[in-house]
C-alpha positions in Angstrom: 0.0 95.9 64.5 0.9 98.1 67.1 1.8 95.1 69.4 4.2 93.9 66.6 6.0 97.0 66.5 6.6 97.5 70.3 7.4 93.6 70.3 9.9 93.4 67.4 12.8 92.6 69.1 10.9 89.8 70.8 9.9 88.4 67.6 13.5 88.8 66.3 14.6 86.7 69.0 12.1 83.7 68.6 12.8 84.0 64.9 16.2 83.5 65.5 15.9 80.4 67.5 13.5 78.9 65.1 15.8 79.1 62.2 18.5 78.1 64.1 16.6 75.0 64.8 16.3 74.4 60.9 20.5 74.1 60.8 21.8 77.3 58.7 25.3 78.2 59.9 24.9 80.5 63.0 27.4 82.8 61.7 25.4 83.9 58.6 22.5 83.2 60.5 23.1 86.2 63.1 23.9 88.9 60.4 20.9 87.8 58.4 18.3 87.9 60.9 20.0 91.3 62.4 19.6 92.8 58.7 16.5 91.4 58.0 14.7 93.0 61.1 17.0 96.3 60.6 15.0 96.2 57.6 11.5 95.6 58.9 12.3 98.2 61.7 12.7 101.0 58.9 9.3 100.0 57.4 7.7 100.5 60.8 9.7 103.4 61.2 11.3 102.5 64.5 15.0 101.8 62.9 16.4 103.9 60.2 19.6 103.4 57.7 21.8 105.9 59.4 22.1 103.5 62.5 23.4 100.4 60.0 26.4 103.1 59.3 27.1 102.6 63.4 28.1 99.1 62.8 31.8 98.9 60.9 32.9 101.3 63.8 31.4 99.0 66.4 32.7 95.8 64.5 36.0 97.4 64.1 36.9 99.2 67.8 35.3 96.0 69.5 36.9 92.7 67.3 38.8 94.2 65.2 41.4 96.2 67.5 40.5 93.8 70.1 44.1 92.6 71.2 42.7 89.8 73.7 41.1 88.1 71.1 44.4 87.4 69.4 44.4 84.5 72.3 41.7 82.6 70.8 44.2 81.0 67.4 47.2 80.9 69.8 45.4 78.8 72.5 44.0 76.6 69.7 47.3 76.2 68.5 48.4 75.2 71.7 45.7 72.7 72.6 46.2 71.3 69.1 49.7 70.8 69.2 49.6 69.4 72.3 47.0 66.6 71.0 50.1 65.4 68.8 52.8 65.6 71.5 52.0 62.5 73.3 52.1 64.4 76.6 48.5 62.7 77.5 49.5 58.9 76.9 52.6 59.2 79.4 50.7 61.0 82.1 47.6 58.4 82.1 49.9 55.6 82.1 51.4 57.4 85.3 48.4 58.1 87.0 47.0 54.6 86.9 50.0 53.2 88.2 49.7 55.7 91.2 45.7 55.2 91.6 45.9 51.3 91.4 44.8 50.5 95.1 42.2 53.1 94.5 38.7 52.2 93.8 37.7 53.3 90.3 41.4 54.3 90.1 41.7 54.1 86.3 38.4 55.9 86.2 39.7 58.5 88.5 43.3 58.9 86.2 41.2 59.5 83.4 39.6 62.2 85.2 42.5 63.5 86.6 44.7 63.7 82.8 41.3 65.7 81.2 41.8 68.3 84.5 45.2 68.5 83.9 44.6 68.6 80.0 41.5 71.4 79.9 44.2 73.4 81.9 46.7 73.3 78.3 44.1 72.7 75.6 41.0 74.4 76.3 39.3 72.7 73.6 36.6 70.2 74.4 36.4 68.6 70.8 40.3 67.6 71.1 40.1 66.6 74.7 37.3 64.4 73.8 38.6 62.5 71.0 42.2 62.3 72.5 40.6 60.9 76.0 38.6 58.7 73.9 41.3 57.4 72.0 43.8 56.8 74.7 41.7 55.8 78.0 38.6 54.2 76.6 40.1 50.9 75.3 42.5 50.4 78.1 39.1 50.5 80.5 37.2 47.8 78.5 40.4 45.7 78.6 40.9 46.3 82.5 37.0 44.9 82.6 35.4 48.5 83.5 31.6 48.7 82.9 31.1 50.8 79.3 28.6 53.3 80.6 30.9 54.3 83.5 33.9 54.5 81.4 32.4 56.8 78.5 30.8 58.7 81.2 34.0 59.7 82.8 35.7 60.1 79.6 32.7 62.4 77.9 32.6 64.4 81.8 36.4 64.8 82.0 36.4 66.2 78.3 34.2 69.0 78.7 36.1 70.4 81.5 38.4 71.7 78.6 35.1 74.5 78.4 35.5 75.8 82.1 39.0 75.4 83.1 41.3 77.9 81.7 42.7 79.0 78.9 39.1 78.5 77.8 38.4 79.5 74.6 34.7 80.3 75.8 36.1 82.4 78.5 37.7 84.5 76.0 35.0 84.6 73.8 32.6 85.4 77.0 34.7 88.0 78.3 34.4 90.1 75.3 30.9 89.8 74.9 30.1 91.1 79.1 33.1 93.5 78.7 34.6 91.5 81.7 38.3 91.3 81.4 39.9 87.7 80.2 42.2 87.5 83.6 39.4 87.7 85.7 37.4 85.0 83.7 40.0 82.9 83.9 40.6 83.2 87.8 37.1 82.9 88.1 37.0 79.7 86.4 40.1 77.9 88.0 38.1 77.1 91.4 34.8 76.0 90.0 36.2 73.9 87.5 38.6 72.3 90.4 35.2 71.7 92.1 33.8 70.2 89.2 36.7 67.6 88.9 36.5 66.5 92.4 32.9 66.5 92.3 33.3 63.9 89.6 36.4 62.0 91.4 34.0 61.8 94.7 31.4 60.5 92.8 33.5 57.8 90.7 34.9 56.7 93.8 31.6 56.1 95.9 30.2 54.3 92.7 33.2 52.4 92.2 33.2 51.2 96.5 29.6 49.9 96.6 29.6 48.4 93.1 33.1 47.2 92.6 32.4 45.0 89.7 32.1 48.0 87.6 36.1 49.0 87.7 38.2 46.0 88.6 41.5 47.2 90.0 44.8 46.8 88.2 47.0 44.0 89.5 49.5 45.0 92.4 53.2 45.2 92.3 53.5 41.9 94.5 51.1 40.4 91.7 53.4 41.3 88.8 52.0 44.4 88.0 54.1 47.5 86.5 56.4 49.5 89.2 55.6 53.4 89.4 59.3 55.2 89.4 60.0 58.7 90.7 62.0 58.9 87.1 58.7 58.0 85.2 56.3 60.5 87.8 58.9 63.3 86.6 59.2 62.7 83.1 55.2 62.4 82.9 54.4 65.2 85.0 56.3 67.7 85.1 55.8 68.8 80.9 52.1 69.5 81.5 52.8 71.2 84.8 55.3 73.6 83.6 53.3 74.7 80.6 50.6 75.2 82.8 52.4 76.9 85.2 53.3 79.4 82.3 50.5 80.2 80.8 48.0 80.3 84.2 51.1 81.3 86.2 51.8 84.2 84.3 48.5 85.7 83.8 47.2 85.3 87.6 50.6 86.7 89.1 50.2 89.7 86.4 53.5 88.7 84.4 51.4 88.4 81.5 48.2 89.1 79.3 46.4 86.5 78.3 47.5 87.3 74.4 51.4 87.1 75.9 50.6 84.0 77.8 49.1 82.3 74.8 51.7 83.1 73.1 53.8 81.3 75.1 52.1 78.5 75.4 51.9 78.2 72.0 56.0 78.1 72.3 55.9 75.8 75.2 53.7 73.2 73.1 56.2 73.2 70.1 59.0 72.6 72.5 57.1 69.9 74.2 56.3 68.2 70.6 60.0 68.3 69.5 61.4 67.1 73.3 58.7 64.0 71.7 60.0 63.8 68.9 56.5 64.7 67.5 57.3 67.6 65.2 57.3 67.7 61.8 56.5 70.0 58.9 53.5 68.0 58.4 52.1 68.3 61.7 52.7 71.8 62.2 50.7 72.9 59.1 47.7 70.6 60.0 48.4 72.5 63.1 48.5 76.2 61.7 45.4 75.3 59.2 43.1 74.2 61.6 44.2 76.9 63.8 43.5 79.5 60.9 39.8 77.7 60.5 38.5 77.8 63.9 39.9 81.3 64.3 37.9 82.1 61.0 34.8 80.7 62.1 35.2 82.6 65.6 35.2 85.8 64.2 32.7 85.8 61.7 30.8 84.5 64.4 31.8 87.6 66.2 30.9 89.9 63.5 27.2 88.2 63.1 27.0 88.7 67.2 27.9 92.3 67.1 25.2 93.1 64.2 22.3 91.0 66.4 23.0 92.5 69.7 23.1 96.5 68.0 19.7 95.8 66.4 18.1 94.1 68.8 18.8 96.8 71.5 18.4 99.4 68.6 14.4 97.6 68.6 14.1 98.1 72.2 14.9 94.5 73.2 16.2 95.5 77.1 13.0 97.3 77.7 10.8 94.7 76.0 13.1 91.7 77.9 12.4 93.9 81.5 8.4 93.9 80.9 8.0 90.6 80.3 10.0 89.5 83.4 8.2 91.9 85.7 5.0 90.6 83.7 5.7 86.9 84.7 6.4 88.1 88.2 10.6 87.9 88.2 11.6 90.7 89.6 14.8 90.5 92.2 18.5 89.4 90.6 17.6 86.0 92.3 14.4 85.4 90.0 16.4 86.6 86.9 19.1 84.5 87.6 17.1 81.2 88.2 15.5 81.8 85.1 18.3 82.6 83.2 20.0 79.5 84.4 17.3 77.4 84.0 16.4 79.0 80.3 20.6 78.0 79.6 20.0 74.7 80.7 17.1 73.7 78.3 18.7 75.7 75.5 21.7 73.2 75.9 19.7 70.3 74.7 19.5 71.9 71.7 22.3 74.5 71.0 26.0 74.7 71.3 27.7 76.7 74.0 28.5 79.8 71.5 24.6 79.8 69.9 23.7 80.0 73.4 26.2 82.7 74.4 25.5 84.9 71.3 21.5 84.5 72.3 21.6 84.9 76.4 24.4 87.2 77.2 23.9 90.4 74.9 20.1 90.2 76.2 20.6 89.3 79.8 24.0 90.6 80.9 23.1 94.0 80.7 20.0 93.4 83.0 21.7 91.3 85.5 24.5 93.5 86.0 22.0 95.9 87.3 20.0 93.8 89.6 21.0 93.4 93.5 22.1 89.9 94.8 23.2 91.1 98.5 26.4 91.5 99.9 28.2 88.9 98.7 28.0 90.3 95.2 28.3 93.9 94.9 29.3 95.9 91.8 28.5 95.6 88.3 32.0 94.3 87.3 32.1 91.7 90.6 28.0 90.6 89.2 29.1 90.4 85.5 32.1 87.8 86.3 30.1 86.2 88.5 27.2 85.7 85.9 29.8 84.6 82.9 31.1 81.9 85.3 28.0 80.4 86.3 26.9 80.8 82.5 30.0 78.7 81.9 29.6 75.8 84.2 25.8 75.5 82.8 27.1 75.6 79.4 29.5 72.4 80.2 26.2 70.2 80.5 25.5 71.5 77.1 28.2 69.0 75.5 26.5 66.6 77.5 22.8 66.6 76.8 21.3 64.9 73.9 20.0 65.0 71.6 22.7 67.7 70.2 25.5 67.2 72.9 28.6 68.1 71.1 30.8 65.8 73.6 28.7 62.9 72.7 29.1 63.0 68.8 32.9 63.5 69.2 32.9 60.3 71.4 30.3 58.4 69.1 33.3 58.9 66.5 36.0 57.5 68.4 34.3 54.6 69.8 34.7 50.9 69.3 31.7 49.4 67.4 30.6 47.7 70.8 29.6 50.8 72.5 26.4 52.2 71.5 24.7 55.3 71.6 22.9 53.8 74.2 25.7 53.3 76.4 26.7 56.6 76.2 23.5 58.2 76.9 23.2 56.0 80.2 26.9 57.0 81.1 26.1 61.0 81.0 23.2 61.0 82.6 25.0 60.9 86.2 27.4 63.0 85.3 25.1 65.6 84.4 23.3 65.9 87.6 26.9 66.2 89.3 27.4 69.1 86.9 24.0 70.6 88.1 25.6 70.2 91.7 28.4 72.1 91.2 26.2 74.7 89.0 24.2 75.2 92.8 27.0 75.3 94.4 28.7 78.2 92.5 25.4 79.9 93.0 25.0 79.2 96.8 28.4 80.1 97.5 29.8 83.0 95.5 33.1 83.0 96.7 33.8 79.5 95.1 33.8 81.8 91.9 35.3 85.3 93.4 37.7 84.0 95.7 40.6 83.9 93.6 39.8 87.2 91.0 39.8 88.9 94.5 43.0 87.1 95.6 44.8 88.5 92.5 43.3 91.7 92.4 41.3 91.4 89.1 38.5 92.6 91.5 37.8 94.5 94.5 
């Protein structure tokens, strides 16, 4: 019984993980587990009722009054509106004409499109479904291998969770106590590195196995001519929107919240310019944004309650004791342990569940550890750790059995594409993602260069 009282926080953690496997909604589960173990702590006299009174001011101060979180519904609105605007179709057509002489040119065009759309949406579900509907029929009609096609689309779609303005980075910034602008700057280069790794992988595979990706017809064979007008009309609108949103944040002209408002207005203007704006579309976009916002904030409330009770029961100290008992004591060992843990959890949980389980427990610990001269200072360490988590959790969208990108794609593919084709297609891209994670760990400047360059960190 004494052991149970001393390790009540550990039991709380595993209870949360176990009940999540039963399929209960995470928003309700976090709060319920927190209240339940708070009551259990009162029964064992290690927690008292008065501590629950601290929850309301914590929730109000950390969540309700946090103006940065206003960016979440605005970025969701921007991404959903862009999905309706028709920008992506024009951009893909231009890119595939531009890259038709390159091995795997259409697949590379899809990856470039996914990278650009990631910088304008930040929503994986919207990106994967949009790319599947737009690109997959074209790739299959061109004779592309099914597994290569679906792997390319799924991996490119998941870039939306990493490349800013990512909703996940807004959530993580609140959980680890790092400004969202710092995380946006830190995630930009890793996102571009990941996109470059995809392109190199596709190019190498299609060079050695050209039958997987037949080339388009050249102009001499009757193919369509790429014009300057087509390039400008397709590329300038998304480039202008990216410049307005990310450029204003990086240059210090606007906060992420202000930039999200500018991005939402820009998305409306693009939809109107494409003649896709109507009251029905506006109503649908606003409804989806409101529902997503309600879900995210409900999870914030539950996560605040869970993390407060966990730490009040001595969770931080217990975790440190367990790591020391396992011989995991240095900063690099702890980081390696957390990265492996997050990757394994990605097979079973969504990114927001992983964030809410791992960050409140390990972020305070990792922020105090030593990682050498390249990464010094608590804010620098936490920013680096958060981006490593983000890169790692990108794999959670692709790894079976619960990879959400796989479900989004399966609901959008033609009947001839099976789940086995999807699993075969995403496997090499998961390995590429892990390579990107290793590079960000070995070379911290991939993450920290832009935050330092724009003055977010010292």
